[in-house]
VEXFITI-749809 format. One record per residue (C-alpha): residue number from 1; x, z, y. Coordinates in Angstrom, 1 decimal. Each point is the difference from the previous one (the first is absolute). Example, Ala and Ser with C-alpha at 12.3 -4.5 7.8 and 13.67 -1.06 7.14 Angstrom:
BEGIN
{num->1 | c1->12.3 | c3->7.8 | c2->-4.5} .
{num->2 | c1->1.4 | c3->-0.7 | c2->3.4} .
This chain:
BEGIN
{num->1 | c1->-82.7 | c3->-149.9 | c2->-137.7} .
{num->2 | c1->2.6 | c3->-1.2 | c2->2.5} .
{num->3 | c1->-0.2 | c3->-0.3 | c2->3.8} .
{num->4 | c1->0.5 | c3->-3.7 | c2->0.7} .
{num->5 | c1->-0.3 | c3->-2.4 | c2->2.9} .
{num->6 | c1->-2.0 | c3->-3.2 | c2->-0.6} .
{num->7 | c1->3.2 | c3->-2.1 | c2->-0.4} .
{num->8 | c1->1.3 | c3->2.5 | c2->-2.7} .
{num->9 | c1->-3.4 | c3->-0.2 | c2->-1.8} .
{num->10 | c1->0.2 | c3->-3.8 | c2->0.0} .
{num->11 | c1->3.6 | c3->0.0 | c2->-1.4} .
{num->12 | c1->-1.2 | c3->2.5 | c2->-2.7} .
{num->13 | c1->-2.9 | c3->-2.3 | c2->-1.0} .
{num->14 | c1->2.3 | c3->-3.0 | c2->-0.2} .
{num->15 | c1->2.5 | c3->2.0 | c2->-2.1} .
{num->16 | c1->-2.8 | c3->1.1 | c2->-2.3} .
{num->17 | c1->-1.2 | c3->-3.5 | c2->-0.7} .
{num->18 | c1->3.5 | c3->-1.5 | c2->-0.4} .
{num->19 | c1->0.6 | c3->2.7 | c2->-2.7} .
{num->20 | c1->-3.4 | c3->-0.6 | c2->-1.7} .
{num->21 | c1->0.0 | c3->-3.8 | c2->-0.2} .
{num->22 | c1->3.1 | c3->-2.2 | c2->-0.4} .
{num->23 | c1->-2.1 | c3->-2.9 | c2->1.4} .
{num->24 | c1->-0.3 | c3->1.6 | c2->3.4} .
{num->25 | c1->2.4 | c3->-1.7 | c2->2.5} .
{num->26 | c1->0.6 | c3->1.1 | c2->3.6} .
{num->27 | c1->1.4 | c3->-2.6 | c2->2.4} .
{num->28 | c1->0.0 | c3->-0.9 | c2->3.7} .
{num->29 | c1->2.3 | c3->-0.2 | c2->3.1} .
{num->30 | c1->2.7 | c3->2.8 | c2->-0.2} .
{num->31 | c1->-1.9 | c3->2.0 | c2->-2.7} .
{num->32 | c1->3.0 | c3->0.1 | c2->-2.3} .
{num->33 | c1->3.2 | c3->1.7 | c2->0.9} .
{num->34 | c1->-1.3 | c3->0.8 | c2->3.5} .
{num->35 | c1->-3.1 | c3->1.6 | c2->-1.3} .
{num->36 | c1->-2.3 | c3->-1.9 | c2->2.4} .
{num->37 | c1->-0.3 | c3->0.2 | c2->3.8} .
{num->38 | c1->-1.9 | c3->3.4 | c2->-0.3} .
{num->39 | c1->2.0 | c3->1.1 | c2->-3.2} .
{num->40 | c1->-3.2 | c3->-0.3 | c2->-2.1} .
{num->41 | c1->2.1 | c3->-1.4 | c2->-2.9} .
{num->42 | c1->3.0 | c3->2.2 | c2->0.5} .
{num->43 | c1->2.0 | c3->0.6 | c2->-3.2} .
{num->44 | c1->-2.3 | c3->-2.1 | c2->-2.2} .
{num->45 | c1->2.5 | c3->-2.9 | c2->-0.4} .
{num->46 | c1->2.7 | c3->2.4 | c2->-1.1} .
{num->47 | c1->-2.4 | c3->1.7 | c2->-2.5} .
{num->48 | c1->-1.6 | c3->-3.2 | c2->-1.4} .
{num->49 | c1->2.5 | c3->-2.7 | c2->0.6} .
{num->50 | c1->0.2 | c3->-3.2 | c2->2.0} .
{num->51 | c1->-2.3 | c3->-2.0 | c2->-2.4} .
{num->52 | c1->-3.0 | c3->2.3 | c2->0.7} .
{num->53 | c1->0.6 | c3->1.0 | c2->3.7} .
{num->54 | c1->1.5 | c3->-2.8 | c2->2.0} .
{num->55 | c1->0.4 | c3->-1.6 | c2->3.4} .
{num->56 | c1->-1.6 | c3->-3.3 | c2->1.0} .
{num->57 | c1->0.9 | c3->-2.4 | c2->2.8} .
{num->58 | c1->-1.8 | c3->0.5 | c2->3.3} .
{num->59 | c1->-2.8 | c3->-2.3 | c2->-1.0} .
{num->60 | c1->-3.5 | c3->1.5 | c2->-0.5} .
{num->61 | c1->-1.3 | c3->-3.2 | c2->-1.4} .
{num->62 | c1->2.7 | c3->0.2 | c2->-2.7} .
{num->63 | c1->-0.9 | c3->3.6 | c2->-0.8} .
{num->64 | c1->-3.6 | c3->-0.9 | c2->-0.4} .
{num->65 | c1->0.7 | c3->-3.0 | c2->-2.2} .
{num->66 | c1->2.4 | c3->2.0 | c2->-2.2} .
{num->67 | c1->-2.7 | c3->2.7 | c2->-0.5} .
{num->68 | c1->-2.5 | c3->-2.7 | c2->-1.1} .
{num->69 | c1->2.4 | c3->-1.5 | c2->-2.5} .
{num->70 | c1->1.2 | c3->3.3 | c2->-1.4} .
{num->71 | c1->-3.6 | c3->1.2 | c2->-0.5} .
{num->72 | c1->-0.7 | c3->-3.1 | c2->-2.1} .
{num->73 | c1->2.9 | c3->0.9 | c2->-2.2} .
{num->74 | c1->-1.2 | c3->3.4 | c2->-1.0} .
{num->75 | c1->1.8 | c3->2.0 | c2->2.8} .
{num->76 | c1->-1.7 | c3->2.5 | c2->2.4} .
{num->77 | c1->1.6 | c3->-0.8 | c2->3.3} .
{num->78 | c1->0.1 | c3->2.5 | c2->2.9} .
{num->79 | c1->1.3 | c3->-2.1 | c2->3.0} .
{num->80 | c1->0.5 | c3->1.4 | c2->3.4} .
{num->81 | c1->-0.9 | c3->-1.9 | c2->3.2} .
{num->82 | c1->2.4 | c3->1.8 | c2->2.4} .
{num->83 | c1->-2.7 | c3->0.2 | c2->2.8} .
{num->84 | c1->-3.6 | c3->-1.1 | c2->-0.4} .
{num->85 | c1->0.2 | c3->-2.1 | c2->3.1} .
{num->86 | c1->1.9 | c3->-2.5 | c2->-2.1} .
{num->87 | c1->-2.9 | c3->-0.4 | c2->-2.5} .
{num->88 | c1->-0.9 | c3->-3.4 | c2->1.4} .
{num->89 | c1->3.1 | c3->-1.4 | c2->-1.8} .
{num->90 | c1->-1.4 | c3->1.1 | c2->-3.3} .
{num->91 | c1->-3.8 | c3->-0.7 | c2->0.5} .
{num->92 | c1->-0.1 | c3->-2.9 | c2->-2.4} .
{num->93 | c1->1.5 | c3->2.1 | c2->-2.8} .
{num->94 | c1->-2.6 | c3->2.7 | c2->0.6} .
{num->95 | c1->-3.2 | c3->-2.0 | c2->0.8} .
{num->96 | c1->0.8 | c3->-3.3 | c2->-1.7} .
{num->97 | c1->1.7 | c3->1.3 | c2->-3.2} .
{num->98 | c1->-0.2 | c3->3.7 | c2->-0.8} .
{num->99 | c1->-3.6 | c3->0.6 | c2->1.0} .
{num->100 | c1->-1.3 | c3->-2.9 | c2->-2.0} .
{num->101 | c1->2.2 | c3->0.2 | c2->-3.1} .
{num->102 | c1->-2.4 | c3->1.7 | c2->-2.3} .
{num->103 | c1->-3.0 | c3->-2.2 | c2->1.0} .
{num->104 | c1->2.0 | c3->-3.2 | c2->0.1} .
{num->105 | c1->1.3 | c3->0.4 | c2->-3.6} .
{num->106 | c1->-3.3 | c3->1.4 | c2->-1.4} .
{num->107 | c1->1.7 | c3->3.3 | c2->-0.7} .
{num->108 | c1->3.0 | c3->-1.5 | c2->-1.9} .
{num->109 | c1->2.3 | c3->1.3 | c2->2.8} .
{num->110 | c1->-0.2 | c3->2.9 | c2->2.5} .
{num->111 | c1->2.2 | c3->1.1 | c2->2.9} .
{num->112 | c1->1.1 | c3->3.6 | c2->-0.4} .
{num->113 | c1->1.9 | c3->-0.1 | c2->3.3} .
{num->114 | c1->0.2 | c3->2.9 | c2->2.6} .
{num->115 | c1->1.2 | c3->-1.1 | c2->3.4} .
{num->116 | c1->1.3 | c3->2.9 | c2->2.0} .
{num->117 | c1->0.4 | c3->-0.2 | c2->3.7} .
{num->118 | c1->0.4 | c3->2.3 | c2->3.1} .
{num->119 | c1->-2.3 | c3->-0.5 | c2->3.0} .
{num->120 | c1->-1.5 | c3->2.0 | c2->2.9} .
{num->121 | c1->0.7 | c3->1.1 | c2->3.5} .
{num->122 | c1->1.4 | c3->3.1 | c2->1.6} .
{num->123 | c1->3.6 | c3->-0.5 | c2->-1.0} .
{num->124 | c1->1.1 | c3->-2.4 | c2->2.8} .
{num->125 | c1->1.0 | c3->-3.0 | c2->-2.2} .
{num->126 | c1->0.9 | c3->-3.4 | c2->1.4} .
{num->127 | c1->-2.8 | c3->-2.7 | c2->0.2} .
{num->128 | c1->-1.6 | c3->-1.2 | c2->-3.3} .
{num->129 | c1->0.9 | c3->3.2 | c2->-1.9} .
{num->130 | c1->-3.0 | c3->2.3 | c2->0.6} .
{num->131 | c1->-3.1 | c3->-2.2 | c2->-0.1} .
{num->132 | c1->-3.0 | c3->1.2 | c2->-2.0} .
{num->133 | c1->-0.7 | c3->-3.2 | c2->-2.0} .
{num->134 | c1->-1.9 | c3->1.6 | c2->-2.9} .
{num->135 | c1->-3.1 | c3->-2.0 | c2->0.9} .
{num->136 | c1->1.9 | c3->-3.2 | c2->-1.1} .
{num->137 | c1->0.2 | c3->1.6 | c2->-3.4} .
{num->138 | c1->-3.5 | c3->1.5 | c2->-0.3} .
{num->139 | c1->-1.4 | c3->-3.5 | c2->0.8} .
{num->140 | c1->1.9 | c3->-1.4 | c2->-3.0} .
{num->141 | c1->-2.2 | c3->0.5 | c2->-3.1} .
{num->142 | c1->1.9 | c3->0.9 | c2->-3.1} .
{num->143 | c1->2.5 | c3->2.5 | c2->1.5} .
{num->144 | c1->-0.4 | c3->3.8 | c2->0.4} .
{num->145 | c1->1.3 | c3->1.6 | c2->3.2} .
{num->146 | c1->1.3 | c3->3.6 | c2->0.0} .
{num->147 | c1->1.1 | c3->2.0 | c2->3.0} .
{num->148 | c1->1.0 | c3->3.7 | c2->-0.7} .
{num->149 | c1->0.0 | c3->2.7 | c2->2.6} .
{num->150 | c1->1.8 | c3->2.8 | c2->-1.7} .
{num->151 | c1->3.1 | c3->0.4 | c2->-2.3} .
{num->152 | c1->-2.3 | c3->1.1 | c2->-2.9} .
{num->153 | c1->-2.2 | c3->-3.0 | c2->0.3} .
{num->154 | c1->2.9 | c3->-2.4 | c2->0.4} .
{num->155 | c1->1.6 | c3->0.9 | c2->-3.3} .
{num->156 | c1->-3.2 | c3->0.1 | c2->-2.1} .
{num->157 | c1->-1.3 | c3->-3.2 | c2->1.6} .
{num->158 | c1->3.3 | c3->-1.9 | c2->-0.3} .
{num->159 | c1->0.2 | c3->0.8 | c2->-3.8} .
{num->160 | c1->-3.6 | c3->-1.2 | c2->-0.4} .
{num->161 | c1->0.8 | c3->-3.2 | c2->2.0} .
{num->162 | c1->3.0 | c3->-0.8 | c2->-2.1} .
{num->163 | c1->-1.9 | c3->0.5 | c2->-3.3} .
{num->164 | c1->-2.9 | c3->-2.1 | c2->1.3} .
{num->165 | c1->-0.2 | c3->-3.5 | c2->-1.6} .
{num->166 | c1->-1.1 | c3->-1.7 | c2->3.2} .
{num->167 | c1->1.8 | c3->-0.4 | c2->3.3} .
{num->168 | c1->0.1 | c3->3.0 | c2->2.3} .
{num->169 | c1->1.1 | c3->0.1 | c2->3.6} .
{num->170 | c1->1.5 | c3->3.5 | c2->0.6} .
{num->171 | c1->0.4 | c3->0.7 | c2->3.8} .
{num->172 | c1->2.1 | c3->2.9 | c2->1.2} .
{num->173 | c1->-0.4 | c3->1.2 | c2->3.5} .
{num->174 | c1->3.4 | c3->0.5 | c2->1.6} .
{num->175 | c1->-1.1 | c3->2.9 | c2->2.1} .
{num->176 | c1->-0.9 | c3->1.9 | c2->-3.1} .
{num->177 | c1->3.3 | c3->-0.6 | c2->-1.9} .
{num->178 | c1->1.7 | c3->3.1 | c2->1.2} .
{num->179 | c1->-2.3 | c3->1.7 | c2->2.5} .
{num->180 | c1->-1.1 | c3->2.8 | c2->-2.4} .
{num->181 | c1->0.4 | c3->1.2 | c2->-3.6} .
{num->182 | c1->-2.6 | c3->0.7 | c2->-2.6} .
{num->183 | c1->-0.3 | c3->1.5 | c2->-3.5} .
{num->184 | c1->0.7 | c3->-2.7 | c2->-2.6} .
{num->185 | c1->0.1 | c3->0.7 | c2->-3.7} .
{num->186 | c1->3.4 | c3->-1.0 | c2->-1.5} .
{num->187 | c1->-1.6 | c3->-1.3 | c2->-3.1} .
{num->188 | c1->-1.9 | c3->-3.3 | c2->-0.1} .
{num->189 | c1->-3.6 | c3->-0.2 | c2->1.0} .
{num->190 | c1->-2.4 | c3->-2.7 | c2->1.1} .
{num->191 | c1->-2.7 | c3->-0.3 | c2->2.6} .
{num->192 | c1->-2.7 | c3->-2.6 | c2->-0.7} .
{num->193 | c1->0.0 | c3->-3.0 | c2->2.3} .
{num->194 | c1->-3.2 | c3->-0.6 | c2->1.9} .
{num->195 | c1->-0.8 | c3->3.7 | c2->0.4} .
{num->196 | c1->-0.2 | c3->1.6 | c2->3.4} .
{num->197 | c1->0.8 | c3->3.7 | c2->0.5} .
{num->198 | c1->-1.8 | c3->2.6 | c2->2.1} .
{num->199 | c1->3.0 | c3->1.6 | c2->1.8} .
{num->200 | c1->-2.2 | c3->2.5 | c2->1.9} .
{num->201 | c1->-3.6 | c3->1.2 | c2->-0.7} .
{num->202 | c1->-2.5 | c3->0.1 | c2->2.8} .
{num->203 | c1->-3.8 | c3->-0.2 | c2->0.8} .
{num->204 | c1->-0.4 | c3->-1.4 | c2->3.5} .
{num->205 | c1->2.0 | c3->-3.2 | c2->0.1} .
{num->206 | c1->1.9 | c3->-2.3 | c2->-2.4} .
{num->207 | c1->3.3 | c3->-1.5 | c2->1.2} .
{num->208 | c1->1.1 | c3->-2.9 | c2->-2.2} .
{num->209 | c1->3.7 | c3->-1.1 | c2->0.3} .
{num->210 | c1->3.0 | c3->-1.2 | c2->-1.8} .
{num->211 | c1->3.8 | c3->0.1 | c2->0.4} .
{num->212 | c1->1.5 | c3->1.8 | c2->3.0} .
{num->213 | c1->-3.5 | c3->0.3 | c2->1.5} .
{num->214 | c1->-0.9 | c3->2.6 | c2->-2.7} .
{num->215 | c1->2.5 | c3->2.4 | c2->1.5} .
{num->216 | c1->-1.4 | c3->-0.7 | c2->3.6} .
{num->217 | c1->-3.5 | c3->0.5 | c2->-1.3} .
{num->218 | c1->0.9 | c3->3.4 | c2->-1.6} .
{num->219 | c1->1.5 | c3->1.1 | c2->3.3} .
{num->220 | c1->-3.2 | c3->-1.0 | c2->1.8} .
{num->221 | c1->-2.2 | c3->1.7 | c2->-2.6} .
{num->222 | c1->2.0 | c3->3.3 | c2->0.5} .
{num->223 | c1->-0.6 | c3->-0.2 | c2->3.8} .
{num->224 | c1->-3.7 | c3->-0.8 | c2->-0.4} .
{num->225 | c1->-0.4 | c3->3.0 | c2->-2.3} .
{num->226 | c1->1.2 | c3->2.2 | c2->2.9} .
{num->227 | c1->-3.0 | c3->-1.4 | c2->1.9} .
{num->228 | c1->-2.4 | c3->0.9 | c2->-2.8} .
{num->229 | c1->-0.2 | c3->-3.4 | c2->-1.8} .
{num->230 | c1->0.5 | c3->-0.3 | c2->-3.8} .
{num->231 | c1->1.8 | c3->-3.3 | c2->-0.6} .
{num->232 | c1->0.6 | c3->-1.7 | c2->-3.4} .
{num->233 | c1->3.0 | c3->-2.4 | c2->-0.3} .
{num->234 | c1->-0.1 | c3->-2.7 | c2->-2.6} .
{num->235 | c1->3.3 | c3->-1.7 | c2->-0.9} .
{num->236 | c1->-0.8 | c3->-3.5 | c2->-1.3} .
{num->237 | c1->3.5 | c3->-0.3 | c2->-1.8} .
{num->238 | c1->-1.1 | c3->-3.4 | c2->-1.4} .
{num->239 | c1->-1.4 | c3->-2.3 | c2->2.6} .
{num->240 | c1->-0.7 | c3->-2.8 | c2->-2.5} .
{num->241 | c1->-2.2 | c3->0.8 | c2->-2.0} .
{num->242 | c1->-1.7 | c3->2.6 | c2->2.2} .
{num->243 | c1->-1.4 | c3->3.1 | c2->-1.7} .
{num->244 | c1->-3.5 | c3->-0.5 | c2->1.3} .
{num->245 | c1->-1.3 | c3->2.9 | c2->-2.1} .
{num->246 | c1->2.1 | c3->2.7 | c2->1.7} .
{num->247 | c1->-0.6 | c3->-1.5 | c2->3.5} .
{num->248 | c1->-3.8 | c3->0.0 | c2->-0.4} .
{num->249 | c1->-0.1 | c3->3.5 | c2->-1.6} .
{num->250 | c1->1.9 | c3->1.4 | c2->3.0} .
{num->251 | c1->-2.2 | c3->-1.8 | c2->2.6} .
{num->252 | c1->-3.2 | c3->1.1 | c2->-1.8} .
{num->253 | c1->1.3 | c3->3.6 | c2->0.2} .
{num->254 | c1->1.1 | c3->0.0 | c2->3.7} .
{num->255 | c1->-2.5 | c3->-2.7 | c2->1.4} .
{num->256 | c1->2.7 | c3->-1.1 | c2->2.5} .
{num->257 | c1->3.2 | c3->-2.0 | c2->-0.3} .
{num->258 | c1->2.9 | c3->-1.6 | c2->1.8} .
{num->259 | c1->2.6 | c3->-2.4 | c2->-1.5} .
{num->260 | c1->3.6 | c3->0.1 | c2->1.1} .
{num->261 | c1->2.7 | c3->-2.7 | c2->-0.4} .
{num->262 | c1->3.3 | c3->-0.6 | c2->1.6} .
{num->263 | c1->-0.5 | c3->-3.8 | c2->-0.1} .
{num->264 | c1->-1.6 | c3->-1.9 | c2->2.9} .
{num->265 | c1->-3.8 | c3->0.3 | c2->0.0} .
{num->266 | c1->-0.4 | c3->-3.6 | c2->-0.9} .
{num->267 | c1->2.1 | c3->0.6 | c2->-3.2} .
{num->268 | c1->-3.0 | c3->1.5 | c2->-1.7} .
{num->269 | c1->0.5 | c3->2.4 | c2->-2.9} .
{num->270 | c1->-2.0 | c3->2.4 | c2->2.3} .
{num->271 | c1->-2.6 | c3->-2.7 | c2->0.6} .
{num->272 | c1->-0.4 | c3->-0.5 | c2->-3.7} .
{num->273 | c1->-0.5 | c3->3.7 | c2->-0.6} .
{num->274 | c1->-2.6 | c3->0.2 | c2->2.9} .
{num->275 | c1->-1.9 | c3->-3.0 | c2->-1.6} .
{num->276 | c1->0.0 | c3->1.7 | c2->-3.4} .
{num->277 | c1->-1.4 | c3->3.2 | c2->1.5} .
{num->278 | c1->-2.6 | c3->-1.9 | c2->2.0} .
{num->279 | c1->-1.2 | c3->-1.9 | c2->-3.1} .
{num->280 | c1->-0.2 | c3->3.0 | c2->-2.3} .
{num->281 | c1->-0.6 | c3->3.1 | c2->2.1} .
{num->282 | c1->-1.6 | c3->-1.0 | c2->3.3} .
{num->283 | c1->-2.9 | c3->2.3 | c2->-0.5} .
{num->284 | c1->2.4 | c3->3.0 | c2->-0.4} .
{num->285 | c1->1.6 | c3->-0.6 | c2->3.4} .
{num->286 | c1->-0.9 | c3->2.0 | c2->3.0} .
{num->287 | c1->2.4 | c3->-2.0 | c2->2.3} .
{num->288 | c1->1.8 | c3->-3.4 | c2->0.1} .
{num->289 | c1->3.1 | c3->-0.3 | c2->-2.1} .
{num->290 | c1->2.9 | c3->-0.5 | c2->2.5} .
{num->291 | c1->3.5 | c3->-1.3 | c2->-0.4} .
{num->292 | c1->3.4 | c3->1.2 | c2->1.3} .
{num->293 | c1->2.6 | c3->-2.8 | c2->-0.1} .
{num->294 | c1->2.8 | c3->-1.5 | c2->2.0} .
{num->295 | c1->-0.8 | c3->-2.5 | c2->2.8} .
{num->296 | c1->-0.4 | c3->-3.7 | c2->-1.0} .
{num->297 | c1->3.5 | c3->-1.0 | c2->1.3} .
{num->298 | c1->3.3 | c3->-0.8 | c2->-1.7} .
{num->299 | c1->2.0 | c3->3.1 | c2->-1.0} .
{num->300 | c1->1.7 | c3->1.2 | c2->3.2} .
{num->301 | c1->3.7 | c3->0.4 | c2->0.6} .
{num->302 | c1->1.5 | c3->3.4 | c2->-0.8} .
{num->303 | c1->-0.6 | c3->1.6 | c2->3.5} .
{num->304 | c1->-3.8 | c3->-0.4 | c2->-0.2} .
{num->305 | c1->-0.5 | c3->1.0 | c2->-3.7} .
{num->306 | c1->-1.2 | c3->3.5 | c2->0.7} .
{num->307 | c1->-2.6 | c3->-1.1 | c2->2.5} .
{num->308 | c1->-1.2 | c3->-2.9 | c2->-2.2} .
{num->309 | c1->-0.3 | c3->1.8 | c2->-3.4} .
{num->310 | c1->-3.1 | c3->2.0 | c2->-0.8} .
{num->311 | c1->0.6 | c3->3.8 | c2->-0.2} .
{num->312 | c1->-1.8 | c3->3.3 | c2->-0.6} .
{num->313 | c1->-1.3 | c3->0.2 | c2->3.6} .
{num->314 | c1->-1.6 | c3->-3.5 | c2->-0.3} .
{num->315 | c1->-1.6 | c3->1.2 | c2->-3.3} .
{num->316 | c1->-1.3 | c3->3.2 | c2->1.6} .
{num->317 | c1->-1.5 | c3->-2.0 | c2->2.9} .
{num->318 | c1->-1.8 | c3->-2.4 | c2->-2.3} .
{num->319 | c1->-1.1 | c3->2.9 | c2->-2.4} .
{num->320 | c1->-1.6 | c3->1.8 | c2->2.9} .
{num->321 | c1->-2.0 | c3->-3.1 | c2->1.0} .
{num->322 | c1->-1.5 | c3->-0.1 | c2->-3.5} .
{num->323 | c1->-0.4 | c3->3.8 | c2->-0.3} .
{num->324 | c1->-1.9 | c3->0.1 | c2->3.4} .
{num->325 | c1->-2.0 | c3->-3.1 | c2->-0.5} .
C-alpha cells in the first residue's frame, strides 16, 4: 500500500493499463511532454513513447473524432478533455457516435473509449472550467459516467473504465486532486462500474452524494454524530448507471434520506435519485427526501465560489430538517 493523492492514483492507473495493453492510447492537450495541465500524465510519454502518449491540437472536436476513429480500428483510446466545460465541442462524438456505435452496427463494432476530464468548484478557476455538466452525460443513453471521491476509488474505477468495451466518461474533481492522500495498493485492482460504496455506516439518516460532496457529507456526518445522530454516507461513484440496490437498501435501513450534489438543483442527478427512492421505497420513508445543491444560476466568478457551492454546513442544515420532521 502506498499513500497517494488522487492525481497520483490516476497516473498509476494510466501507467498500469498502458503496460497491460499495447492498444491503450493516451492523448489530449499538453498530455505528452508536459504531463497534462494537472500533471496526471507526467512521465508517461517518456516511459511509453510518443506513439502511445501524445499531444493534440487545442480542438476538442478533433480529440473526440480521433477517439471514435481509433476505437473502430481496434485501439482503446483514453482521450483527455482538458476541462469538462469544453465538452460542448465534443458532444457529437459522445452522443452521436460513441454512445450509439454498438447499437448502430448490430454489435459488429463497439467503442472502448474512456474520456477523462477535470471539473468542479472550489479551486478558483476561470470561467467555463469548473461547471458540473455530468447531467449532459447521464442523459445520453449508451455511456457510463464515473465520478470518484477518493484516491483508492479513482485508481480501481479508472482501470475498470479503460477495460470496459463501451464508452465511459471519467470525471475528476479538481478540488480532490491533491487535497488529501489515501491508501492505494501499488498492484493493479479493479472496482466494478455501477456499484455505489457505503463510506460510513449509520442508522438514522442516509446521505447520498458523489464527487467532492462525499467529503463534505462525511464532515457533516461527523458533526451530526456529536449531536447524537447516526448518519450513513453512500458514495454513488457511478452516476450512470445508478446502483439502485445499494441506495434502496440504505434508505430502508435508515428510513430517512437526503441527496447532495455540487451541480445546480435543476441539473438533476439528485432529482433522479429522489425519484428512484420515491418509486421504490416510499413506504419506508418517515420524512420527505430533500436535496442539497447549488443555486440555479450560472457558475459564479471566483470571489463568490465559496458562498455559492454547497458545503458541510448546508448538508447539516438539510439533514436536521429531515431528522426532526
